[in-house]
N, C-alpha and C positions, 0 to 999 in steps of 0.2 A: 728249703726248698733251694735250687740248684738257679743260677741265673740264666739269661736266654742265651747267652753263649752256646753255655754245656748243653742246654736243652737243644740248640741247633746242632750241635754239631753229634750228641747221640741220633739227631734223626740221619745224619749223613754216615757216620762211622761211629759207633758206640765208644766210647771214652769209659777207661777204667777206674775206678776209684780215684788211685794216684794222679791221674790225669785231669780229673774234675777237680780236685785239691789242690793242683798247681796251676791250672787255667786260672782258678775263683781268685786265687792269691795275687798271681801274676796280674790280673785285671783290676783289680782293687789298686794294688800297690803303682800299677803304672797311671792310675787316675789321681790318687792322692800326691803323688810325687813325680810324675813325669816319667816317662820310658826312661832316658837318659840316667837318671838319679835311682833309679830301681837296679839293685846288686841281685845276684844268684842269689846270696847270702841273705838278702833281705825276705824273698820268695822263701826261701826254705824255711826261715825262723816263722814265717807267718801260715805255711801249710804244715809245717812239722814233717817233712821230709827233709831226707839228706841231699845235700848236694849232687850227690851223683846219682843219686834216684833219679832226680829231675833232669840230671843233663842225659839221662838212660832215653827219658821219653821227649824231651825236645831239647836237641843240640844246642839250639843257641836261643838268645833271647826274643830274635826275631821270629821265631817257630811261634813263640806265645803272643809276642804281637799281632802276628798274622788273624789270630782270632778276633782280638779288639776291632781290627780295621774292616773285619768284613761284617762285624756288627755296624761299625761305624756308617760304613758305605749304605748298607741297609738303611741306617737310619737316615741319611742323605736323601735316600730315595724318596722315603715316605713322606719328608720334607716336600720336595720338588712336587709329588703327586698332590700334596694338599694344596700347593700354590696354585698348581696349574689347574685344578679341578676347581677354585676359586677365581679366579682371574681370566682362566681360558687363554694365556698368553703365554705360548712358548720362550719366548725370547727373553721375559720377566723373568719366568721360573727357573731359567738357565743361569742369567744374571745374577739375579737374587740368592741363590745359593752359594754363588763365588763371593759375590759380596760379603754375605755373612760370615762365609770361613774366613775371607781375610782379615774382617773386623776383630773377629773372635781371636785370631792367633796373634794379631798386634797387640791383643790389651789382655791378654790371658798366656803367661806363661808356661803352665803345664799343658794347656791345649795346644798352644806353639811345639812344645817338646813332641807329642804325641804324632800330630801332624807333620811336623817336618821327620823327624824318624821314620815315619811311615812311606814319606817321600823319598827319602834317603835310601832307605835297602832296598835291595833288588826285588824279592821275592813279593813285599808288601805294596810297593811301587808298580809290579807288573799286576798286580790284583786291581789297584786304585785305576789303570790304564782300561783293564778290559770292563770295569765297570762304568767309566767313563764313556767308552765308546758304544756300550748298550745303550745307557742311559741318553746320548746325544744321537744315536739311532732313532729312537723311539720320540725324541723332542724334534728333530730336524728332517726326518725322512721325508714329508709332503714339500718341507720346504726345496730339497735340494734331491730331487726324484733320480737326479742323474749320478747320484753319489751310490756306491756300494756300500755293504757294510764293511770290506774290506778297505775301505776309503775314509770310514771312520774310524777304524782302527787306528790308520796310518797317521790321520790326522791328531788324533789323541796322543801318539807321542811325541807331539809338538807340545799341544796345548797343556797337556800336565807338568811339562818341562817349564811352560810358563808359571803356572801356579807354584812349583817349586822354587823358580826364580821371586816370586814374590815373597814366600814364606823366609828366603836368603836375605832379603833387602829391609832392612827395617826402617820403619818412618822417621823424619825428621823435621827440623822446622823449612827445609826447602822441598823435601818430600813427603806432604801430608797423605792422612788417610785415604781422604779422598782423592788424590791424584793417586796412589796405588791402584784403588778399586777400580777409577776410572780408565787409566791405562791399560790395566792388565783386562779387563773386561772387553773394551773397546778392540783391544789386538785380536783377543781370540773371536770373536764376532768377524772381525775383518776376514779371518781363516775361514769362517763360516758363510762367507760370501754374503753376510746381510749388510745392505745399503746404508750409507751414511746417516741419513734423515733415521732410518730406526733404530740406529746405535745409538744416536744423541737420544731418541725418545726415549728410550729404556734406561739409559743412564740419567736423563732426568727425573724419571720417574724413581729410580732408587735414592736418588737423594733426599725423596721426601720420607725417608724411613729411618728410623734409628737402628742401623745395623747392627752397631756394637751392641745395644741393650737388647736386640733381637738374640744375635749369634751367644750370648751370656744365657739368655733365657733357655736356649735350645740345647745349651750344651748341658746346662743344669738337669734337663729332662733326661738327657742321653744318659747321665751320671747315675741319674734316679730309677730308668729303666733297668739299670744294669746290676742296681743293689741287691744283694745276698742278703738274704733272709734268713732266719737261723730255724730250723723244722722244730 
């Protein structure tokens, strides 16, 4: 069986057999080794196609990464929707997704490499911003009726940059994981005009959860969801 990334892209624009092999190998290796440590040579060896053939279909590694990030953002959407259905709390759903991502990337180098690479490359970063703007519009449109969809898109340019900043600033004894989560989320919620009392309440709520454990479990589920089974 081919994985869900290939199935998704077949629905949008059918992939050739070569493209299916390339994407399957690239995604597997990105998850195993991290994006930056995966080379075209490694993908070629895994899928059994020449590097020239791979370059013909996908001009850069980023083109292959985009497929993984599209699936990853869909997974984020599923997690947010599940949290929102369970809690009926849009602020907590928004903040918890960010907290878990920060905790995961702080403790799993391969996960960090995938997220950091996605936020660092223009095309994948653009996809993340578009996804984020739509997600936050759905979460906050009732709280911010005076905001247009364009407003949410413009703000996402700033808030996604703040998430990138969190990825580039590792924790240490003076800048703990709790500090990073709280400062990042509090700053982002301020932009969405959330009152201080509500910001403090949601941060206090998040502290009751083991974000590191949840992040690891969710990422393992995501990896399992993409595993390729042999026919």
